[in-house]
C-alpha positions as CSV (number, residue, x, y, z in Angstrom):
1,M,-63.0,-2.6,3.6
2,E,-61.6,-5.1,1.1
3,N,-62.6,-8.8,1.6
4,K,-59.3,-10.6,1.4
5,S,-61.1,-13.9,0.3
6,D,-62.7,-12.1,-2.6
7,R,-60.2,-12.5,-5.5
8,R,-62.4,-10.8,-8.1
9,P,-61.0,-7.6,-9.7
10,A,-62.1,-4.7,-7.5
11,I,-63.2,-1.3,-9.0
12,L,-64.1,1.9,-7.1
13,L,-66.8,3.8,-8.9
14,I,-66.6,7.5,-8.0
15,Y,-69.5,9.7,-8.9
16,T,-68.8,13.4,-8.8
17,G,-71.9,14.6,-10.6
18,G,-73.0,15.0,-14.2
19,T,-75.6,13.8,-16.6
20,I,-74.7,10.1,-16.4
21,G,-75.9,9.8,-12.9
22,M,-79.3,11.3,-13.5
23,K,-82.6,9.4,-13.6
24,E,-86.1,10.7,-14.3
25,D,-88.3,10.9,-11.3
26,P,-91.5,8.9,-12.1
27,V,-93.6,11.4,-10.1
28,D,-92.6,14.9,-11.2
29,G,-90.5,14.0,-14.3
30,T,-87.4,15.9,-13.1
31,L,-83.9,14.5,-13.4
32,K,-82.4,13.4,-10.1
33,P,-79.2,11.6,-9.2
34,F,-79.7,7.9,-8.4
35,D,-77.9,5.9,-5.7
36,F,-74.8,4.4,-7.2
37,K,-74.8,1.8,-4.5
38,A,-77.5,0.2,-6.6
39,V,-75.6,0.5,-9.8
40,M,-76.0,-3.2,-10.5
41,S,-79.7,-2.8,-10.7
42,E,-79.4,0.1,-13.1
43,V,-76.7,-1.5,-15.2
44,P,-77.2,-5.3,-14.7
45,E,-74.7,-6.0,-17.5
46,L,-71.9,-5.2,-15.1
47,A,-72.6,-8.4,-13.1
48,K,-71.5,-10.5,-16.0
49,F,-67.9,-9.4,-15.7
50,G,-67.4,-10.9,-12.3
51,I,-66.0,-7.6,-10.9
52,R,-66.5,-6.3,-7.4
53,I,-67.7,-2.8,-7.6
54,D,-67.8,-0.4,-4.7
55,S,-69.0,3.2,-5.0
56,Y,-68.3,6.6,-3.6
57,T,-70.6,9.6,-4.2
58,F,-69.5,13.1,-3.7
59,S,-71.7,15.2,-1.5
60,P,-72.8,17.7,-2.7
61,L,-72.7,16.6,-6.3
62,I,-70.8,19.0,-8.5
63,D,-72.0,20.4,-11.8
64,S,-69.0,20.2,-14.1
65,S,-69.3,23.8,-15.0
66,D,-68.6,24.6,-11.3
67,V,-65.4,22.4,-11.0
68,E,-62.6,24.0,-9.0
69,T,-59.2,22.9,-7.8
70,S,-60.8,21.5,-4.6
71,L,-62.5,18.7,-6.6
72,W,-59.2,17.7,-8.1
73,L,-57.6,17.6,-4.7
74,D,-60.4,15.5,-3.3
75,L,-60.3,13.1,-6.2
76,A,-56.5,12.6,-5.9
77,I,-56.6,12.2,-2.1
78,L,-59.5,9.7,-2.4
79,I,-57.5,7.6,-4.9
80,R,-54.4,7.8,-2.7
81,D,-56.3,6.7,0.4
82,R,-58.1,3.8,-1.4
83,Y,-55.2,2.9,-3.8
84,D,-54.3,-0.4,-2.2
85,E,-57.9,-1.6,-2.0
86,F,-58.8,-1.5,-5.7
87,D,-57.4,-2.7,-9.1
88,G,-58.8,0.4,-10.8
89,F,-60.9,3.5,-10.5
90,V,-63.8,4.8,-12.7
91,I,-64.7,8.5,-12.2
92,L,-68.1,9.7,-13.4
93,H,-67.9,13.3,-14.3
94,G,-69.8,15.9,-16.3
95,T,-68.6,16.2,-19.9
96,D,-68.1,20.0,-20.0
97,T,-64.9,20.1,-18.0
98,M,-64.0,16.4,-18.0
99,A,-60.9,16.9,-20.2
100,Y,-59.7,19.5,-17.7
101,S,-60.3,17.3,-14.7
102,A,-58.8,14.2,-16.2
103,S,-55.7,16.1,-17.4
104,V,-55.1,17.7,-14.0
105,V,-55.6,14.4,-12.1
106,S,-53.2,12.7,-14.5
107,F,-50.4,15.2,-13.5
108,M,-51.3,14.9,-9.8
109,L,-50.9,11.1,-9.7
110,K,-47.2,10.3,-10.0
111,G,-46.0,6.8,-10.5
112,L,-49.6,5.6,-11.2
113,G,-49.7,1.9,-11.7
114,K,-53.5,1.4,-12.0
115,P,-56.2,2.5,-14.4
116,V,-58.1,5.7,-13.6
117,I,-60.9,6.0,-16.1
118,F,-63.1,9.1,-16.5
119,T,-66.4,8.7,-18.2
120,G,-69.8,10.3,-18.4
121,S,-72.7,10.6,-20.9
122,Q,-74.6,13.0,-23.1
123,L,-77.9,11.5,-22.0
124,P,-79.0,10.5,-18.4
125,I,-78.5,6.8,-17.7
126,G,-82.2,6.3,-17.2
127,R,-83.1,7.4,-20.7
128,P,-83.9,4.8,-23.3
129,R,-81.3,5.9,-25.8
130,T,-78.6,6.8,-23.2
131,D,-75.0,6.5,-24.1
132,G,-74.3,6.3,-20.3
133,K,-74.6,2.5,-20.0
134,E,-72.2,1.7,-22.8
135,N,-69.7,4.3,-21.6
136,L,-69.9,2.9,-18.0
137,I,-69.7,-0.7,-19.0
138,S,-66.6,-0.1,-21.2
139,A,-64.9,2.0,-18.6
140,V,-65.4,-0.6,-15.9
141,E,-64.2,-3.4,-18.1
142,I,-61.1,-1.5,-19.1
143,A,-60.3,-0.5,-15.5
144,A,-60.4,-4.1,-14.5
145,A,-58.5,-5.5,-17.5
146,K,-55.2,-7.3,-16.9
147,D,-52.6,-8.5,-19.4
148,E,-51.2,-12.0,-19.7
149,N,-48.8,-11.3,-16.8
150,G,-51.5,-10.0,-14.5
151,A,-50.5,-6.4,-14.9
152,P,-53.1,-3.6,-15.6
153,M,-53.7,-3.2,-19.3
154,V,-53.9,0.6,-19.0
155,P,-52.1,2.0,-16.0
156,E,-53.0,5.6,-17.0
157,V,-55.5,8.3,-16.5
158,C,-57.9,8.1,-19.4
159,I,-61.2,9.2,-20.8
160,C,-63.6,6.5,-22.1
161,F,-66.3,7.7,-24.3
162,N,-68.3,6.4,-27.3
163,S,-66.3,3.2,-27.5
164,Q,-62.9,4.8,-27.5
165,L,-60.3,5.2,-24.8
166,F,-58.2,8.3,-24.9
167,R,-55.2,9.3,-22.9
168,A,-56.6,12.0,-20.6
169,C,-54.0,14.6,-21.3
170,R,-54.5,14.2,-25.0
171,A,-58.3,14.5,-25.0
172,T,-60.6,17.4,-25.7
173,K,-64.3,17.9,-26.0
174,I,-65.4,18.4,-29.6
175,S,-69.2,18.1,-29.5
176,A,-71.9,19.6,-27.3
177,T,-74.6,17.2,-28.4
178,G,-73.1,14.2,-30.2
179,F,-72.3,10.9,-28.6
180,D,-68.8,11.3,-30.0
181,A,-68.2,14.1,-27.6
182,F,-64.4,13.6,-27.2
183,A,-61.5,13.2,-29.5
184,S,-57.7,13.0,-29.3
185,P,-56.6,14.8,-32.5
186,N,-52.9,14.5,-32.0
187,F,-52.7,11.0,-30.6
188,P,-54.4,7.7,-31.4
189,P,-56.9,6.1,-29.0
190,L,-55.4,3.7,-26.6
191,A,-58.3,1.2,-27.1
192,V,-61.4,0.8,-29.1
193,A,-64.4,-1.2,-27.8
194,G,-66.3,-3.3,-30.3
195,I,-67.2,-7.0,-30.1
196,N,-63.9,-7.1,-28.1
197,I,-61.9,-4.4,-26.6
198,K,-58.8,-3.9,-28.7
199,Y,-55.8,-2.2,-27.1
200,N,-53.0,-0.3,-28.8
201,R,-50.4,-1.8,-26.5
202,D,-47.5,-0.1,-28.3
203,L,-48.8,3.3,-27.1
204,I,-49.9,2.5,-23.6
205,R,-47.4,3.7,-21.0
206,P,-46.0,0.9,-18.9
207,V,-46.4,0.5,-15.1
208,P,-43.9,3.0,-13.8
209,K,-41.0,1.9,-11.6
210,I,-41.3,4.8,-9.2
211,P,-43.5,4.6,-6.1
212,F,-47.0,6.0,-6.3
213,K,-47.3,9.5,-4.9
214,V,-50.0,12.2,-5.1
215,H,-49.1,15.8,-5.7
216,T,-51.5,17.9,-3.7
217,V,-50.3,21.5,-4.3
218,L,-51.8,23.3,-7.2
219,D,-51.2,26.9,-8.3
220,P,-54.1,28.1,-10.5
221,R,-52.6,31.5,-11.3
222,V,-52.7,30.7,-15.0
223,S,-54.7,32.6,-17.6
224,V,-55.6,31.8,-21.2
225,L,-55.4,34.5,-23.9
226,K,-57.0,33.4,-27.2
227,M,-55.8,35.3,-30.3
228,H,-58.6,36.9,-32.3
229,P,-58.9,39.6,-34.9
230,G,-59.7,43.0,-33.3
231,M,-58.0,42.3,-30.0
232,T,-57.2,45.5,-28.2
233,A,-54.0,46.4,-26.4
234,Q,-55.9,46.9,-23.1
235,A,-57.4,43.4,-23.3
236,A,-54.0,41.8,-24.0
237,S,-52.4,43.9,-21.3
238,D,-55.0,43.0,-18.7
239,I,-54.2,39.3,-19.1
240,L,-50.5,39.2,-19.9
241,L,-49.5,41.8,-17.3
242,G,-52.0,41.1,-14.6
243,S,-50.6,40.8,-11.1
244,G,-52.6,37.7,-10.4
245,T,-50.9,35.5,-13.0
246,R,-47.7,33.6,-13.0
247,A,-48.3,32.0,-16.4
248,V,-50.3,32.7,-19.5
249,I,-51.3,30.3,-22.3
250,L,-51.3,32.0,-25.6
251,E,-53.9,30.3,-27.9
252,T,-52.4,31.2,-31.2
253,Y,-53.3,30.9,-34.9
254,G,-52.1,27.9,-36.9
255,S,-48.6,26.7,-36.1
256,G,-48.1,29.4,-33.4
257,N,-48.7,32.7,-35.0
258,A,-50.0,35.8,-33.2
259,I,-50.4,39.5,-33.8
260,S,-47.2,41.0,-35.3
261,K,-47.9,44.6,-34.3
262,S,-45.3,46.2,-32.1
263,W,-47.8,47.0,-29.4
264,F,-48.6,43.3,-28.9
265,L,-45.0,42.2,-29.0
266,D,-44.1,44.9,-26.5
267,I,-46.7,43.6,-24.1
268,V,-45.5,40.1,-24.4
269,R,-41.9,41.2,-24.0
270,E,-42.9,43.0,-20.8
271,A,-44.7,39.9,-19.5
272,V,-41.6,37.8,-20.1
273,A,-39.4,40.4,-18.4
274,M,-41.7,40.2,-15.4
275,G,-40.7,36.5,-15.2
276,K,-44.0,35.1,-16.3
277,V,-44.2,31.7,-18.1
278,I,-45.7,32.4,-21.6
279,L,-46.7,29.2,-23.3
280,N,-47.7,29.0,-27.0
281,I,-50.5,26.5,-27.8
282,T,-52.3,26.4,-31.1
283,Q,-56.0,27.0,-31.1
284,C,-56.4,24.6,-34.0
285,L,-57.9,21.2,-33.1
286,A,-55.0,19.3,-34.6
287,G,-51.4,20.0,-35.3
288,N,-48.6,21.5,-33.4
289,V,-46.8,24.8,-32.6
290,D,-43.6,25.4,-34.6
291,M,-42.4,29.0,-34.1
292,D,-39.7,28.6,-36.7
293,V,-42.1,28.4,-39.6
294,Y,-43.4,32.0,-39.9
295,A,-41.9,35.3,-38.9
296,T,-44.7,36.1,-36.4
297,G,-44.0,32.8,-34.6
298,R,-40.3,33.5,-34.7
299,A,-40.8,36.9,-33.1
300,L,-42.6,35.3,-30.1
301,K,-39.8,32.8,-29.8
302,D,-37.1,35.5,-29.8
303,I,-39.0,37.3,-27.1
304,G,-39.0,34.2,-24.8
305,V,-42.4,32.6,-25.5
306,L,-42.2,28.8,-25.0
307,S,-43.5,26.2,-27.4
308,G,-46.3,24.0,-26.2
309,R,-45.8,21.8,-29.3
310,D,-49.0,19.6,-29.7
311,M,-50.4,19.9,-26.2
312,T,-54.1,20.6,-25.7
313,T,-55.1,23.7,-23.9
314,E,-56.5,21.4,-21.1
315,A,-53.2,19.6,-20.7
316,A,-51.2,22.8,-20.8
317,L,-53.4,24.3,-18.1
318,A,-53.1,21.1,-16.0
319,K,-49.4,20.9,-16.4
320,L,-48.9,24.5,-15.4
321,F,-51.2,24.2,-12.4
322,T,-49.1,21.3,-11.1
323,M,-45.7,22.5,-12.0
324,L,-46.3,26.0,-10.5
325,G,-47.6,24.3,-7.4
326,E,-44.5,22.1,-7.3
327,H,-42.2,25.1,-7.7
328,P,-43.6,28.0,-5.8
329,D,-41.9,31.3,-6.7
330,D,-39.6,29.5,-9.1
331,N,-40.8,30.2,-12.6
332,E,-37.4,29.6,-14.2
333,T,-37.5,25.9,-13.2
334,V,-41.0,25.7,-14.7
335,K,-39.8,27.3,-17.9
336,A,-36.9,24.8,-18.1
337,R,-39.2,21.8,-17.5
338,I,-42.4,22.7,-19.3
339,G,-41.3,21.1,-22.5
340,T,-40.5,17.8,-20.8
341,D,-43.0,14.9,-21.5
342,L,-44.4,13.8,-18.2
343,R,-47.5,11.9,-18.9
344,G,-47.5,11.4,-22.6
345,E,-49.1,14.8,-23.1
346,I,-46.5,16.1,-25.7
347,T,-44.9,14.7,-28.8
348,L,-41.1,15.3,-28.7
349,G,-40.2,13.4,-31.8
350,T,-42.1,12.7,-35.0
351,P,-45.8,13.3,-34.7
352,Y,-47.9,10.2,-34.4
353,L,-49.5,8.9,-37.6
354,R,-53.2,8.0,-37.5
355,H,-52.7,4.3,-38.2
356,I,-53.3,2.0,-35.2
357,N,-51.9,-1.4,-34.4
358,F,-54.5,-2.8,-32.1
359,Q,-54.2,-6.0,-30.1
360,T,-57.2,-7.8,-28.6
361,T,-56.9,-9.3,-25.1
362,V,-59.2,-11.8,-23.7
C-alpha cells in the first residue's frame, strides 16, 4: 500500500520471466531467478535516483516463448488495479516475444497517462558483462521522469533496450545475440540514454484527455501467412480459408506484392467473400505497403485486401486481437477501423524521416 507521506516517484517493477531476472547459483552453476524484492542489492545504482520501487513477480514465471493471451490479460489487469498507486510501471519480459506483448498491452490500455516500459536483457543480470543492469536502470529512470509541469515524460507503452526507447507498437526484435536486439525501423526512438536521457518530445504522445480504461477481451483468431517462393495452394488455402480464423495477416514482398497466379488470387478472393479481414503487411524490415505501385499489389487491393501501411507484424497482430475482441462477430467494423491510427502504430501522412530533434530534461 502506498505511503502517503512518501513523495518520491513510485515505480512498480513487474517480473514476468526472462533472462534479465536470472542469476547463477554459486553451488550448482545453474541460472535461477532472483528475488526482485531485493532488486536494490542487485542493482544498487537504482538507489541514487530517489525512487520508491515496489516489485511484483509472476508465479509461475513465464518463458517468453510460451506467452499466451492470459499473460497479457494479467498484465493489463495488474496495471489497472495498481494504476493509482504508481507513477509508472516497468515490465521485465523475455526478449523473444517482448515486441508482441508490448504491442498488445499498448492496445489494451486505453487513455494511458503513465509510462509502461518493457525491458529485458540478452545476458542474465548476474553476469559480469550483462546488459540487464543498464536496461533496467534506464527503464526505471524513464518510467519515473516528469516534465517541467510535473507530467510524465513518456505516457506510453514502450520498449527500452540498449540505451534506446522505442514506442512499443513500432518495435521489433532484430537480433538473437546482440545487445542491440530491438529496432524501430519506421519510426525514430522516443529517447536515447547517454550521459543524459534525451527525449524526442515532438514525437511522444501527450497525456490523453480520455479516462484510463483497460480492454480485457481479446480474440486471437488471427493467422499470419508469409509469402515465399514455392508456396502451394493447399498451404495458402489452409490458412486463408480455415474455419478457425477471422483475420489473416499477409506478410507480402516489398511494398505489398504477392503471388499473381490465379489460384492464389482465387483463394484470397474466397477468404474475403467469407467476410475475413485480410491485412497486407510487408515482410521487409523497413518501408510500407503501397498496393497502387505494382499490378500484383493492385490485384490484392481490388479483391478487398486492406493495407497495413507501415505497421509491424507484431502491431498488426496486436491490433487485430484487440479490435476483434472489441467487435465480436462484426468484421466489417474492424475492416473500417483497422487503418485508423490508435497508438501511433501507423503512419497516415508522410513517412517519418530519420533525423531526430532530441531535448534533454533534467
